VEXVO-546786 format. One record per residue: residue in three letters; z, x, y of N, C-alpha, C, O, CB in turn; residue number from 1. Coordinates in Angstrom, 2 decimals. Glycine has a CB too. Layout:
<sites>
SITE  code       nw       nu       nv      caw      cau      cav       cw       cu       cv       ow       ou       ov      cbw      cbu      cbv  pos
SITE   ALA        Z        X        Y        Z        X        Y        Z        X        Y        Z        X        Y        Z        X        Y  NUM
...
</sites>
This chain:
<sites>
SITE  code       nw       nu       nv      caw      cau      cav       cw       cu       cv       ow       ou       ov      cbw      cbu      cbv  pos
SITE   UNK  -345.80   -14.63    27.47  -345.09   -14.14    26.33  -343.65   -13.79    26.73  -343.42   -13.21    27.79  -345.82   -12.93    25.72    1
SITE   UNK  -342.72   -14.14    25.88  -341.32   -13.83    26.12  -341.08   -12.37    25.75  -341.46   -11.92    24.67  -340.38   -14.78    25.31    2
SITE   UNK  -340.44   -11.64    26.67  -340.24   -10.22    26.47  -338.75    -9.90    26.35  -337.91   -10.55    26.97  -340.86    -9.41    27.61    3
SITE   UNK  -338.45    -8.90    25.55  -337.09    -8.50    25.23  -336.29    -8.06    26.47  -335.21    -8.59    26.72  -337.11    -7.38    24.22    4
SITE   UNK  -336.80    -7.13    27.22  -336.02    -6.50    28.29  -335.58    -7.47    29.39  -334.42    -7.39    29.80  -336.82    -5.41    28.91    5
SITE   UNK  -336.42    -8.36    29.89  -335.91    -9.31    30.90  -334.80   -10.20    30.37  -333.86   -10.53    31.09  -337.06   -10.17    31.42    6
SITE   UNK  -334.89   -10.59    29.11  -333.84   -11.43    28.51  -332.52   -10.67    28.53  -331.49   -11.22    28.91  -334.21   -11.83    27.06    7
SITE   UNK  -332.56    -9.42    28.11  -331.32    -8.67    28.02  -330.80    -8.22    29.38  -329.61    -7.92    29.51  -331.52    -7.49    27.13    8
SITE   UNK  -331.66    -8.16    30.38  -331.18    -7.94    31.74  -330.40    -9.17    32.21  -329.35    -9.03    32.84  -332.36    -7.64    32.71    9
SITE   UNK  -330.91   -10.36    31.91  -330.19   -11.59    32.27  -328.89   -11.70    31.48  -327.86   -12.11    32.03  -331.08   -12.83    32.02   10
SITE   UNK  -328.91   -11.35    30.22  -327.70   -11.37    29.40  -326.66   -10.40    29.95  -325.48   -10.73    30.01  -328.04   -11.01    27.93   11
SITE   UNK  -327.09    -9.22    30.36  -326.17    -8.25    30.97  -325.57    -8.81    32.25  -324.39    -8.58    32.53  -326.90    -6.93    31.26   12
SITE   UNK  -326.35    -9.55    33.04  -325.84   -10.18    34.25  -324.68   -11.12    33.91  -323.64   -11.09    34.56  -326.96   -10.95    34.98   13
SITE   UNK  -324.87   -11.94    32.91  -323.83   -12.89    32.49  -322.60   -12.14    32.02  -321.48   -12.50    32.38  -324.35   -13.81    31.36   14
SITE   UNK  -322.78   -11.10    31.23  -321.64   -10.36    30.69  -320.90    -9.58    31.77  -319.68    -9.44    31.71  -322.09    -9.42    29.59   15
SITE   UNK  -321.63    -9.07    32.77  -320.96    -8.41    33.90  -320.08    -9.41    34.65  -318.95    -9.09    35.02  -322.01    -7.78    34.86   16
SITE   UNK  -320.61   -10.60    34.88  -319.83   -11.65    35.56  -318.62   -12.04    34.72  -317.52   -12.19    35.24  -320.72   -12.88    35.84   17
SITE   UNK  -318.84   -12.22    33.44  -317.78   -12.67    32.53  -316.67   -11.64    32.40  -315.49   -12.00    32.44  -318.37   -12.98    31.16   18
SITE   UNK  -317.02   -10.39    32.25  -316.06    -9.33    31.96  -315.66    -8.52    33.19  -314.78    -7.67    33.10  -316.61    -8.42    30.91   19
SITE   UNK  -316.31    -8.76    34.32  -315.99    -8.02    35.53  -316.30    -6.54    35.44  -315.59    -5.71    36.00  -314.54    -8.20    35.87   20
SITE   UNK  -317.38    -6.21    34.72  -317.76    -4.81    34.54  -319.05    -4.53    35.28  -319.87    -5.43    35.50  -317.92    -4.48    33.04   21
SITE   UNK  -319.23    -3.27    35.69  -320.49    -2.86    36.31  -321.52    -2.54    35.24  -322.71    -2.83    35.42  -320.27    -1.65    37.23   22
SITE   UNK  -321.08    -1.95    34.15  -322.00    -1.52    33.08  -321.62    -2.26    31.81  -320.44    -2.36    31.46  -321.94     0.04    32.85   23
SITE   UNK  -322.62    -2.78    31.12  -322.39    -3.48    29.86  -322.97    -2.62    28.75  -324.15    -2.27    28.75  -323.04    -4.91    29.87   24
SITE   UNK  -322.13    -2.28    27.81  -322.55    -1.44    26.69  -323.28    -2.25    25.63  -323.05    -3.45    25.48  -321.34    -0.74    26.06   25
SITE   UNK  -324.17    -1.58    24.89  -324.90    -2.24    23.82  -323.95    -2.85    22.79  -324.22    -3.93    22.26  -325.84    -1.26    23.13   26
SITE   UNK  -322.83    -2.17    22.50  -321.89    -2.71    21.51  -321.24    -3.99    22.02  -320.88    -4.86    21.23  -320.82    -1.67    21.17   27
SITE   UNK  -321.08    -4.11    23.34  -320.54    -5.35    23.91  -321.55    -6.48    23.76  -321.19    -7.60    23.39  -320.17    -5.14    25.40   28
SITE   UNK  -322.80    -6.19    24.04  -323.86    -7.20    23.87  -323.92    -7.64    22.42  -323.97    -8.83    22.13  -325.24    -6.65    24.33   29
SITE   UNK  -323.91    -6.68    21.51  -323.96    -6.99    20.08  -322.79    -7.90    19.69  -322.99    -8.91    19.02  -323.93    -5.69    19.23   30
SITE   UNK  -321.59    -7.54    20.12  -320.41    -8.34    19.77  -320.53    -9.76    20.31  -320.23   -10.72    19.61  -319.13    -7.68    20.33   31
SITE   UNK  -320.97    -9.89    21.57  -321.11   -11.22    22.17  -322.14   -12.09    21.44  -322.03   -13.31    21.41  -321.50   -11.09    23.65   32
SITE   UNK  -323.15   -11.43    20.87  -324.19   -12.16    20.14  -323.85   -12.34    18.67  -324.59   -13.00    17.94  -325.51   -11.45    20.28   33
SITE   UNK  -322.74   -11.76    18.22  -322.37   -11.87    16.81  -323.20   -10.97    15.92  -323.40   -11.26    14.74  -322.51   -13.30    16.35   34
SITE   UNK  -323.70    -9.88    16.48  -324.53    -8.92    15.74  -323.77    -7.61    15.58  -322.87    -7.32    16.37  -325.89    -8.69    16.45   35
SITE   UNK  -324.14    -6.83    14.59  -323.55    -5.50    14.48  -324.22    -4.59    15.50  -325.39    -4.81    15.84  -323.69    -4.93    13.03   36
SITE   UNK  -323.51    -3.58    15.98  -324.14    -2.64    16.91  -325.37    -1.95    16.30  -326.34    -1.68    17.01  -323.12    -1.58    17.35   37
SITE   UNK  -325.32    -1.69    15.02  -326.46    -1.04    14.34  -327.69    -1.94    14.35  -328.80    -1.50    14.64  -326.08    -0.66    12.90   38
SITE   UNK  -327.48    -3.22    14.01  -328.60    -4.16    14.00  -329.14    -4.36    15.41  -330.36    -4.42    15.61  -328.16    -5.51    13.40   39
SITE   UNK  -328.25    -4.45    16.39  -328.71    -4.60    17.77  -329.56    -3.41    18.19  -330.59    -3.58    18.85  -327.51    -4.76    18.72   40
SITE   UNK  -329.15    -2.20    17.81  -329.94    -1.00    18.15  -331.34    -1.07    17.56  -332.31    -0.68    18.21  -329.23     0.26    17.64   41
SITE   UNK  -331.44    -1.58    16.33  -332.75    -1.70    15.68  -333.63    -2.71    16.40  -334.79    -2.43    16.68  -332.57    -2.11    14.20   42
SITE   UNK  -333.08    -3.89    16.69  -333.93    -4.91    17.33  -334.27    -4.52    18.76  -335.34    -4.85    19.26  -333.23    -6.28    17.32   43
SITE   UNK  -333.36    -3.82    19.43  -333.66    -3.35    20.78  -334.82    -2.36    20.74  -335.74    -2.43    21.56  -332.42    -2.70    21.42   44
SITE   UNK  -334.77    -1.45    19.81  -335.85    -0.45    19.68  -337.19    -1.12    19.38  -338.23    -0.70    19.90  -335.52     0.56    18.57   45
SITE   UNK  -337.16    -2.15    18.56  -338.38    -2.87    18.17  -338.78    -3.96    19.16  -339.89    -4.49    19.08  -338.20    -3.48    16.81   46
SITE   UNK  -337.89    -4.29    20.09  -338.18    -5.36    21.04  -338.14    -6.73    20.41  -338.79    -7.66    20.89  -339.52    -5.14    21.66   47
SITE   UNK  -337.37    -6.87    19.32  -337.28    -8.14    18.60  -336.20    -9.01    19.25  -335.10    -8.52    19.52  -336.96    -7.90    17.09   48
SITE   UNK  -336.50   -10.24    19.49  -335.58   -11.16    20.17  -334.81   -11.97    19.14  -335.41   -12.66    18.32  -336.36   -12.09    21.15   49
SITE   UNK  -333.47   -11.89    19.16  -332.65   -12.66    18.21  -332.40   -14.08    18.74  -331.34   -14.38    19.27  -331.30   -11.94    17.97   50
SITE   UNK  -333.39   -14.94    18.58  -333.35   -16.27    19.19  -332.11   -17.08    18.81  -331.48   -17.68    19.68  -334.58   -17.03    18.80   51
SITE   UNK  -331.76   -17.10    17.53  -330.61   -17.92    17.11  -329.33   -17.39    17.76  -328.52   -18.18    18.24  -330.48   -17.91    15.56   52
SITE   UNK  -329.14   -16.08    17.77  -327.94   -15.51    18.38  -327.90   -15.83    19.87  -326.83   -16.14    20.41  -327.90   -13.98    18.16   53
SITE   UNK  -329.03   -15.76    20.55  -329.09   -16.09    21.97  -328.80   -17.57    22.21  -328.10   -17.93    23.16  -330.46   -15.74    22.55   54
SITE   UNK  -329.33   -18.43    21.35  -329.10   -19.87    21.50  -327.62   -20.20    21.32  -327.06   -20.99    22.08  -329.94   -20.66    20.48   55
SITE   UNK  -326.98   -19.60    20.33  -325.55   -19.85    20.10  -324.71   -19.30    21.25  -323.74   -19.93    21.66  -325.11   -19.22    18.78   56
SITE   UNK  -325.07   -18.12    21.75  -324.37   -17.55    22.90  -324.50   -18.47    24.11  -323.52   -18.78    24.77  -324.92   -16.14    23.23   57
SITE   UNK  -325.72   -18.91    24.39  -325.97   -19.78    25.54  -325.17   -21.07    25.42  -324.58   -21.53    26.40  -327.48   -20.10    25.67   58
SITE   UNK  -325.13   -21.65    24.24  -324.37   -22.88    24.05  -322.88   -22.63    24.28  -322.22   -23.40    24.98  -324.60   -23.45    22.62   59
SITE   UNK  -322.36   -21.57    23.71  -320.93   -21.25    23.83  -320.53   -20.99    25.28  -319.44   -21.38    25.71  -320.60   -20.04    22.96   60
SITE   UNK  -321.39   -20.32    26.03  -321.06   -19.91    27.40  -321.54   -20.89    28.47  -321.28   -20.68    29.66  -321.67   -18.56    27.68   61
SITE   UNK  -322.22   -21.96    28.07  -322.72   -22.93    29.04  -323.89   -22.41    29.87  -324.06   -22.79    31.02  -321.61   -23.34    29.96   62
SITE   UNK  -324.69   -21.53    29.25  -325.84   -20.93    29.92  -327.09   -21.73    29.57  -327.26   -22.16    28.43  -326.00   -19.44    29.53   63
SITE   UNK  -327.95   -21.92    30.55  -329.23   -22.58    30.32  -330.12   -21.64    29.50  -330.46   -20.55    29.97  -329.92   -22.98    31.68   64
SITE   UNK  -330.49   -22.04    28.31  -331.30   -21.19    27.44  -332.66   -20.89    28.06  -333.20   -19.81    27.86  -331.49   -21.86    26.08   65
SITE   UNK  -333.21   -21.83    28.81  -334.47   -21.56    29.51  -334.32   -20.43    30.51  -335.22   -19.60    30.66  -334.97   -22.83    30.23   66
SITE   UNK  -333.18   -20.38    31.20  -332.93   -19.29    32.13  -332.81   -17.97    31.38  -333.39   -16.96    31.78  -331.66   -19.55    32.96   67
SITE   UNK  -332.07   -17.99    30.29  -331.86   -16.76    29.53  -333.18   -16.22    28.97  -333.42   -15.02    29.03  -330.87   -17.01    28.39   68
SITE   UNK  -334.01   -17.09    28.44  -335.28   -16.66    27.84  -336.39   -16.46    28.85  -337.17   -15.51    28.73  -335.72   -17.67    26.82   69
SITE   UNK  -336.48   -17.33    29.84  -337.65   -17.35    30.73  -337.34   -17.06    32.20  -338.26   -16.83    32.99  -338.30   -18.67    30.63   70
SITE   UNK  -336.08   -17.08    32.56  -335.71   -16.85    33.96  -335.84   -18.07    34.84  -335.77   -17.94    36.07  -336.56   -15.76    34.51   71
SITE   UNK  -336.01   -19.26    34.26  -336.12   -20.49    35.06  -334.73   -21.03    35.38  -333.83   -20.96    34.55  -336.96   -21.56    34.31   72
SITE   UNK  -334.58   -21.55    36.58  -333.27   -22.04    37.03  -333.07   -23.49    36.62  -334.05   -24.21    36.41  -333.13   -21.90    38.55   73
SITE   UNK  -331.84   -23.92    36.51  -330.60   -23.26    36.89  -330.12   -22.29    35.80  -330.52   -22.38    34.64  -329.52   -24.30    37.16   74
SITE   UNK  -329.25   -21.38    36.22  -328.73   -20.38    35.29  -327.72   -21.00    34.34  -327.72   -20.71    33.15  -328.08   -19.21    36.06   75
SITE   UNK  -326.88   -21.85    34.86  -325.84   -22.47    34.03  -326.13   -23.95    33.84  -326.77   -24.59    34.67  -324.45   -22.27    34.66   76
SITE   UNK  -325.64   -24.46    32.73  -325.73   -25.89    32.48  -324.72   -26.59    33.38  -323.81   -25.96    33.92  -325.48   -26.22    30.97   77
SITE   UNK  -324.88   -27.88    33.53  -323.92   -28.63    34.34  -322.54   -28.51    33.69  -322.42   -28.22    32.50  -324.34   -30.12    34.48   78
SITE   UNK  -321.52   -28.73    34.47  -320.14   -28.54    33.99  -319.74   -29.54    32.92  -318.71   -29.36    32.28  -319.18   -28.63    35.13   79
SITE   UNK  -320.53   -30.59    32.71  -320.18   -31.57    31.70  -320.88   -31.30    30.36  -320.97   -32.20    29.52  -320.53   -32.96    32.18   80
SITE   UNK  -321.37   -30.06    30.15  -322.00   -29.77    28.86  -320.96   -29.79    27.76  -319.77   -29.56    28.00  -322.71   -28.40    28.90   81
SITE   UNK  -321.41   -30.07    26.57  -320.51   -30.17    25.43  -321.02   -29.32    24.30  -322.23   -29.26    24.07  -320.34   -31.63    24.98   82
SITE   UNK  -320.12   -28.67    23.60  -320.54   -27.85    22.46  -320.61   -28.65    21.18  -321.02   -28.12    20.14  -319.60   -26.68    22.29   83
SITE   UNK  -320.21   -29.92    21.22  -320.31   -30.74    20.01  -321.56   -31.59    20.08  -322.04   -31.91    21.17  -319.07   -31.61    19.83   84
SITE   UNK  -322.06   -31.95    18.93  -323.29   -32.76    18.89  -322.98   -34.19    18.58  -323.89   -35.01    18.50  -324.26   -32.23    17.86   85
</sites>
């Protein structure tokens, strides 16, 4: 079963690398996913996974969605990934 907390630990890893921060705030995660901080707080409390927001984030950042959701490698897509279909 896919669980909320490991996904968001991996997401925090990406955002720390991207922003050069040690601590990633919930409002930063919400903004990166295109969610309001209030909505993010609700889904975090409920452990609800925002799959579409994660998929769009992964596509935009060149992150392997399997890594983000399941922890399977590689973490990043190859450098020739394209955001257009």
